[in-house]
N, C-alpha and C positions, 0 to 999 in steps of 0.2 A: 504494500499499499504506499502510495507517494503522498507527500503533503500537498495540499491544494490551497492556494491563496483564498482568503475570505471574500476578496472582491473579484473573483473570477466571473467573467461574462462570456457567454458563447455568442460569436459574432458572425454575420454574413452580410451581404449587401442589403442595407436598409433595416437590418435586424440586430437587436442586442437584447439578449435574454439573460437576466441574472439567475442564479441558481440558489437553492435553499442551503441552510447551514448544514454541513456534512461532518461526519466524524473525522474524516480525512483532512480537515481544516485544523486539527490539533497542532499547536505550534511545534511540538516535538513528538515524533513518534513514540508511543509506549507511555507517554505521560497522560495525566488526566486530561480529558476533552475540554475545550472551552465551554463554559456555560452559555447556553442560548441567551440572547437578550430579553429582557422583559418589555412587553408592549402594553398599550392600552388602546381600546376601542370604545367609543361612545355613541350610542344609537338611541335617537329620540323619535317618538311617534307623537306628533304635536296635538293631536286631537284626544289624547288620553286613552284609557281603557275602562270600559264600564265596570264600576266597582263591584257590584254583586257577582259578576262572573269571574272575578279575580281573587278577592281576598278569602282566605280560610278563616275560621273561627278560632283554631288552636295554634298557638305559636310553638316553635320547637321543631324537633325532627319528626314528630308524629303528626304533623299538620295533615288535615283531610284535603282530598282533591277538590277542585272547583272546575267549571267548564274550561277555563283558560289553562289552568295548571295541568288538566288532563292532556292537553295538546303537547305538553313538555315533559310527560311522564318518563320518556326514554332518557332524559337528561337530569332527572331529579337530583342526582348526586353531584351535578356540575354547576349548580346555581344556588344562590340564597335570595329569597324574596324579603325585601324590607318594606314595612309600612311606618307611617308617622314622620318621614322625613320631608322636609320642605325648605324653601327660602322665605324669609319675612319680607313683608312690604312688597308684595308682587302685583298689587292692583294698579294698573297703568292707565293710560289715556284710552287705549282700546282693550277689549276684553281678552284678546289673545296676545297682548304684548309680553306676557311671561315667556313666550317662545324665544325672545331675545336674550333672556337672562338664565336659562336652564343650566348653562355651563359656566355662568359668572356670578350669579347671585346678587348682582347690582339692584339697588332699591328703587321702586317706583318707576319701572320701565316705561319709556314713552312719554312721560310728563314734561312739562315745560322745563327746559334746562338739563334734561336727563343726558348723562354721558355713560356709556357702558364701561365696564372694567374688564380687565383681561379674563379670558375664559381658562378653564382648567386644562384643556388640551394644549393650549399655547403657553401656559406655564411649564408643562412637560416638554413641549417642543423647544422652547428657549433654553431650558436647562440641558437638554440633551445635545442641542446644537447641531452641527452638521456631520454627525456620526453616520447619517444615512443621506441618500441623494436628496430626498425631501424631508424637511423637519417634521412636517405633517401633511396629511392629505384630508381635505374637507370635501364631503359628498352631500348632494341633495337630489331628491327624486324628481323635482320638476324645475325649480327656478334657483338663481344664484344666492338667494337668501340663505344665510347659515347661522350657526349658534357659536361660531368661533371668532373671538374678538382679540385683537392686539392689545398691548399694554396702554396704548393710546385710545382705546375704545373704538377702534376701526374694524368693521366687519370684513372677515376674509371670505370672499366670494366662493360659493360651493361649485364644485364641478358636477354637471348633471348628465354628461354623456358617457356611458361605459365604453363605447367604442373609441371616443377621443382619449379617455383615461388609459385604455389598453395601448393605444398607439404611443401615448406620452411615456409609458413604462417600457414598452418593449420594441418600438420601431424607431430607427434613427438612421441618419444619412442624408444624402442630397434630396431635395424636395421631390424629384422624379422617382427616386428609389422608395421613399416612404409612400408616395401615391401608388406605385406598383404593388407594394405590400398590401396596402388597403384593398386594392382590387383583388388580390389573391384571397384575403380574408373573406371578402364578399362571395368568392367563388368556391368557398369551402376549403381552401388550401391552408394548411397549417404552416406557421413560421417554423415549426420543428423540422419540416421536410428540408428546409434549406440548411439547417444546423445539423444535419446528419453526421457529417465528418467530424465536426466540433464535438458533438455529444459522445461519439465513439471514443475519441481521444480522452475525454473527461472520464467515461466509464472505465477505461483501462487504468487510470490512476486512482479510482475510487475502490473502497472496500465493498464486500457484498452487501453489508447493511446499507451503505450509501447508494448502491445501485437499486435496492428496493425502494428507497426513498425517492430517487429520481424517477423511477416508473410512476409512482404515485403523482409527483409533481408534474411531470410531462402530460399525464392524463388529465390533470386538472387544468393545464394550459389549454389543451385541445377542447376540453369541455367549454372553457371560457370563449374560446374563438367561435365554436359552434353556436352558442347562445347569442353572442354579439352579432353573428352573421344573420341569424334568424330575426333578431330585433331589428337590424338595418333593413332586411328585406321587407318587413312590415311597415317600416317608417316610409319607405319609397312607394308603398302600395296604398292608393287612396281607398279609404273606407267607403263602402257603398252608401249612396244617398247622403253624402257629406259635402258641403261647399268645397269644390275643387281648389279654391284658393288657399285653403288652410287645412288639408287633410292631416299633414304631419302633426302640427300643434294639437288638433283635437284628439288624434290618436294617442299622443304622448300623454296628454292631460288624463285621459280615461284609464290608461294602462298603469294605475297606481302600483299594483302589486308586481306586475312585470318589470317595471322600472326598479322598484325596491329590490327584487330578487337579483337582477343583474348587477346592481351595486354591491350588494351584500356578497354575492358570489366572487367578486374580485377581491374582497378583503383578505382572504387567506393567501392569495397569490402576492398581494402587496406586502403582506407581512413575512412571508417565506422568503421572498427575494431581499428582505431588508431594504425595501425601497423607502420605507418610513417605519417608525415604530409607533406613531400616533395617528389614528384615524377618527374622524367624526362623520356620522351619517344622520341626516335629518330627513324623516319621512314626513312630507308635507301635505298640506290641504291642497288638492287639485282642482277644487272649485267645480267639478262636474261629477256626474254619476259614475263611479268607478266600475270598470268591467270585472264585476264579481257576480257570479250566477245568483239570481234571486234578489238582486239589489236594484231598486228603481229610484232611490233617493240619492241626493247630494251627501257625501260624507260629512261635511260640516253640518248640514241641517239635521242629519240623523243623530249626530253627537248631542244635539239639543232636542232630545226626544220628548221631553215633557212627560215621561212615563208612558208614552204611547207604545203599546205592546209591539205593533207592527214595526215601528221605527227601531225599537230595541232589537228585535229579531234581525232586521237588516244590518244594523250596526254590528251585531255580534258576527255576521258573516264577514264583514270588512276587517274587524279586529282579529278574527280567527286566522285570516290569511297573513296579517302582519305578524302575529305571534308565531305562526309557522315559519315565517321568514327568519325570526330569531332562532328558532329551533334547528333550521336549516344551517344557519351559521354555526351554531354549537356543534352539529354533527360533522360538519366539514373540518372544523378546527380540531375536534377530537380524533378524526381519522388520519391526521398528518402527523407522523412520528417526527420527533426532534430530539436528538441525544437520546437520553433514557426516559424521555417523557413525551408529551404531545404539544402541538402548537397552542392548544387551549391552556395547558398547564402554565405556559409562559406568556400568556396574554390575558389581561384583565379586562373583561367586557362589562360595561354598564349599559343595560337597556331599560328605558322607561319613558316617562313623559313629563312635560312641564305643567300638566293639568291633572289634579286629583279627581276632579269631577267636571268633565267638560259640559254637562248639562246645565250646570250652575256657573261655569267659568272659575271654579275654585282651583287655586294653585296650592292647596293643602293636602297633606297625606298622599304624597306623590307615589305612584306605582314605580318601584325601583328593583331591578334584578341585578345582582352583582354575580358574575359568572367567571370561571376560570381563575387564572393568575396564581394558583397554588394555595388559595384559601380553603378553609374547611367549609364545605357546602352541604346541601341536602336539608337545609332549615328554612323556616319562616321565622323572621325576627320582627316582633312588634314593638317598635320604639315608642316612647312617649311622644304623643303628638306635638310637633313643633321642633323636634330634634333637627338641627341643621343637616341639610343634605351635603353641605360643604365638609362636614366630619368625615363622610364617605369619601369625598373627593381628596382629602388629606390622606386618608388611607391608601387610596389608589396611588397617589403621588410617592408615597413611601415605599410602596411595593415596586415602584419603577426605580427604587434605590436612590431617590432624591431626598436630600436634607431639607425637609419642608416642615415648619412648625404650625403654620396656619395658612388658610386660603379663603377669601371671601368672608362669609359669616360664621366661619367655623369656630368652635370652642375646643377644639382638639380632635384627634383621630377617633374613630369607633373604638370601643373597649376591646380588650383581648378576647373576651368571651364571644363578641359578635363577629370577629374576624379570625379567629385562631387558625394558623396555618399548619 
């Protein structure tokens, strides 16, 4: 087994593909392998989760299942559900202004003179610096709005195109070379086909365990290419009986779940290649009836159901799809081996919402899942209502091995009993 440089790239005309962390990247053969880096992913669904379908009655490891938790039963040991967490003073000028502050905790969002503060993902990105090609990657399902803010309170625009992100990560060269690669992706040709000789050289240097990991990784690349090609094909295909001047925009807006899945499916590749260690994803309101079977209402309007049973049933269908996206992310992260663990073991994922009760626009008792990261999971932790969500953020930053005492409205990290590893 030969030593392989951590920054190895497979290259061909118009293509540059990073590779995941391999045991062959150990600095000296026979010595302990380098520990994989710690990462963090933040995913927010901005219209909340219907509380009666989510919260158990019993805290601890013996919590009973609920309609939404049943969707995640295969991952019960991989996450902890937290209730009682929130930011104070989140009533803004508009009812949904708390979207701006889910990762910052700045008070009174959107009111006169408001200036946002730095978001937790950007605290991590700034501290980690340029150890990766991109300090952070910010994603959104529809528009450039994001929840990531610089120290000066400036929003970092979200990337919304999975195809463009894929090209940004894996395609390089002269413009005509990159364009040729895009055409090949649209035609169903994999960039891996052009990297055949390079990948064979790499395999000869790698260990048996590394070659198994490379098989999984290359399969994931091909799957991402296939999904993106399918999505691009639909984007170029006008939807029947839709104004021909705007078929792409209307299709994109309606395909909430499809867009979310494509972005989420890229996250493991982004992390495996060490393109960044900090990712945020915003699942946004698309202002149209989402393409979910049995749903005829606008997602936003359904979230304000007024206890109408028909609306709640439709809302549950949408939220079921969103939670299954989260479950898919957990499954993919668990399936990817890394050193003596998995990608999920080395990645802390925070999934939740800025609204605890969207029907009433309440930003209290937020639904928060903490997954992966080497924490002790399989529990439901019911905090005293009003416990700062920023306490969990401090815990996440410390798990990234950052020397952080406080963040935003924090009063300290979560207790050892709540996060024991």
